[in-house]
C-alpha positions as CSV (number, residue, x, y, z in Angstrom):
1,M,197.6,16.5,160.1
2,A,194.0,19.2,160.2
3,D,194.7,21.9,161.4
4,L,191.6,21.5,164.0
5,T,189.3,18.1,164.9
6,L,185.7,19.4,165.3
7,S,182.7,17.4,166.5
8,L,179.6,18.5,165.4
9,P,176.3,16.9,165.7
10,T,174.6,14.4,163.5
11,G,170.4,14.6,163.5
12,R,167.9,17.9,163.3
13,L,171.1,20.3,164.0
14,K,173.3,18.8,161.3
15,D,172.3,20.9,158.4
16,E,172.2,23.8,160.2
17,C,175.9,23.5,161.7
18,V,177.1,22.4,157.9
19,E,175.5,25.5,156.5
20,L,176.7,28.0,159.1
21,L,180.2,26.0,158.8
22,S,180.0,26.4,154.7
23,Q,180.8,30.0,155.1
24,V,183.9,29.8,156.9
25,L,185.4,27.1,154.3
26,P,183.8,25.3,151.4
27,W,182.4,22.0,152.5
28,P,183.2,19.0,150.8
29,E,180.9,17.8,148.6
30,T,181.1,14.1,149.9
31,L,179.9,15.3,153.1
32,K,176.3,17.2,152.4
33,G,172.8,15.9,151.8
34,G,172.4,11.6,153.4
35,S,176.0,11.3,153.9
36,R,176.1,8.5,156.9
37,C,180.1,9.1,156.6
38,L,181.2,9.3,160.5
39,V,184.9,10.8,160.3
40,Y,185.9,12.9,157.5
41,E,189.6,13.8,157.2
42,D,191.9,15.1,154.0
43,K,194.7,16.7,153.1
44,T,192.6,19.1,151.3
45,F,191.0,20.0,154.0
46,P,192.0,21.9,157.2
47,W,189.1,20.2,159.3
48,K,188.8,16.3,161.2
49,I,186.0,16.2,161.2
50,L,183.8,14.0,163.5
51,F,179.8,13.3,163.4
52,S,178.6,11.8,167.1
53,H,175.1,11.8,168.3
54,P,174.4,15.3,169.5
55,K,174.7,14.0,173.9
56,D,177.8,12.9,172.6
57,S,179.8,15.7,170.9
58,S,180.6,17.5,174.1
59,T,182.2,14.3,175.8
60,Y,184.6,14.6,172.8
61,V,185.3,17.4,173.2
62,E,186.0,17.5,177.2
63,F,188.5,14.4,176.6
64,G,190.5,15.2,173.9
65,I,189.0,13.5,171.3
66,A,187.9,16.9,169.3
67,D,189.9,20.6,169.8
68,L,186.0,21.8,169.0
69,G,182.9,21.0,169.0
70,I,179.4,22.2,168.8
71,V,176.6,21.2,171.5
72,G,173.3,22.3,172.5
73,K,173.0,24.7,175.3
74,D,170.6,22.1,176.9
75,I,172.9,19.2,176.6
76,L,175.6,21.7,178.8
77,L,173.1,22.5,181.2
78,E,172.8,18.6,182.3
79,R,176.3,16.7,181.2
80,E,178.0,19.5,182.7
81,N,181.0,18.9,180.5
82,H,184.8,20.7,181.2
83,V,184.6,22.5,178.3
84,F,185.5,26.3,177.3
85,E,181.7,27.8,176.1
86,L,183.4,30.0,173.3
87,L,180.3,31.4,171.2
88,D,176.5,31.4,170.7
89,L,176.0,30.1,167.1
90,G,172.3,31.3,167.2
91,I,171.0,27.9,165.8
92,G,169.0,25.1,166.9
93,R,167.1,28.0,168.6
94,C,164.7,26.0,171.1
95,T,163.6,27.0,175.2
96,M,163.3,24.7,178.2
97,V,160.1,24.7,180.1
98,L,157.9,23.3,182.6
99,A,154.6,22.4,181.3
100,G,151.5,21.2,182.2
101,P,148.0,20.3,182.0
102,Q,146.3,23.4,180.3
103,G,144.7,25.8,183.0
104,L,148.2,24.6,185.5
105,S,149.2,27.6,186.9
106,R,153.2,28.4,188.3
107,A,151.7,29.8,191.7
108,E,149.2,26.6,191.8
109,L,152.1,24.0,191.3
110,I,154.7,25.6,193.2
111,E,151.7,25.4,196.6
112,R,151.7,21.6,196.3
113,E,154.0,19.7,198.6
114,H,154.9,17.1,196.4
115,I,155.0,16.6,192.4
116,R,156.0,14.1,190.2
117,I,157.6,15.8,186.8
118,A,158.6,13.9,183.9
119,T,161.3,14.6,182.5
120,K,164.8,14.0,179.9
121,Y,166.7,16.1,181.5
122,P,167.3,14.9,185.0
123,A,170.0,17.3,186.2
124,I,168.2,20.3,184.7
125,T,164.9,19.9,186.4
126,Q,166.6,19.2,189.8
127,R,168.2,22.1,189.6
128,Y,165.3,24.2,188.8
129,M,162.9,21.9,191.6
130,T,165.6,23.2,193.9
131,E,165.6,26.9,193.4
132,N,162.1,26.9,192.5
133,G,161.4,25.4,196.6
134,L,160.0,22.1,194.6
135,T,158.9,19.1,196.6
136,G,158.6,15.1,194.6
137,D,160.0,13.3,192.2
138,L,161.5,13.0,188.9
139,I,160.8,10.5,186.7
140,Y,163.4,9.8,183.4
141,L,161.3,8.9,180.6
142,Y,163.0,8.7,177.0
143,G,160.7,9.1,174.9
144,S,157.5,11.1,173.7
145,I,157.2,12.6,177.7
146,E,154.4,14.5,176.6
147,L,152.1,11.3,177.5
148,A,152.8,11.9,181.1
149,P,150.5,14.2,182.3
150,A,147.5,12.5,180.1
151,M,148.4,9.7,182.0
152,G,148.8,10.7,185.6
153,L,152.0,9.4,185.8
154,A,153.4,13.2,186.9
155,D,152.1,16.8,187.3
156,A,154.5,18.1,184.7
157,I,157.0,17.5,182.4
158,V,160.3,19.8,181.4
159,D,161.3,19.4,178.7
160,L,162.4,21.7,175.2
161,V,159.6,23.3,173.2
162,S,159.9,24.9,169.4
163,T,156.6,25.9,168.5
164,G,154.8,24.7,171.4
165,K,152.7,22.5,168.9
166,T,153.2,19.2,170.4
167,L,151.8,20.7,174.2
168,Q,149.2,22.1,172.3
169,E,148.3,18.8,170.4
170,N,148.5,16.8,174.3
171,R,145.9,19.6,175.7
172,L,149.9,20.5,177.6
173,E,150.8,24.3,178.1
174,I,153.9,26.3,178.9
175,V,153.7,27.0,183.0
176,D,157.0,28.4,183.5
177,E,160.2,29.0,181.0
178,I,163.4,27.6,182.2
179,C,166.5,29.0,180.0
180,P,166.5,29.3,176.4
181,V,168.5,26.8,174.6
182,S,170.7,26.9,170.7
183,A,174.0,25.9,170.0
184,R,177.0,26.2,171.2
185,L,180.7,26.3,170.4
186,V,182.7,24.7,172.0
187,A,186.4,23.9,173.4
188,N,188.8,21.6,174.9
189,R,190.8,23.1,177.5
190,V,193.8,21.9,176.6
191,S,193.6,22.5,173.1
192,I,193.1,26.3,174.2
193,R,196.4,26.1,175.0
194,T,198.1,24.3,172.9
195,R,195.8,24.7,169.6
196,G,195.3,28.6,169.9
197,K,196.3,30.4,167.2
198,A,194.4,27.7,164.5
199,M,191.3,27.8,167.3
200,A,191.8,32.0,167.4
201,S,191.7,32.0,163.5
202,F,188.6,29.9,163.4
203,L,186.7,31.2,166.2
204,D,187.2,35.3,164.4
205,R,186.0,33.6,161.1
206,L,183.3,31.9,162.6
207,R,181.9,34.4,164.8
208,E,182.0,37.4,161.7
209,V,179.5,34.6,159.8
210,V,177.6,34.3,163.0
211,H,177.2,38.3,163.7
212,N,176.4,38.9,160.2
213,D,173.7,36.5,160.0
């Protein structure tokens, strides 16, 4: 039986997770590269690995399918899963921002009586609007939300930004930085009690790797 079950994200963050965890324990060759394996368990390897969509990783942890998971801070803020956040892993760094057409200032936006903000993160956006006294409508979009201001659908957007290149190419710029985002290690609340020894050992080794980078 595996010491711990880990839920890891697929997509862009997967390679960074694998690289980081490989410094804690030699990683199975079958999971490297373009492997499409979703569940890995082997008696010679101390962890059971689940690969799930980045937005689902914390849910697998919350419901006890996994003891630990790696998930973006943006997902934790949006989903508000009942999990323990243990460690900032320092990978997948970006920033959650409010962005709008070039030349639009934060003060100008706040002064408007009614605004429309397009986003993939309605919960985060609603909290930001409430905290900053903004009133208006949230427009949930799944795809490239940079299109919304250009087409007059929204006054501004809330989204993740890494380099800012996409904003610039679509004549948008950052109006306000909402919060920094990076990948976090989270734990199931029950597993903390029942598998605490194995979890503490893993956390100590991972913390050493993160702090040495």
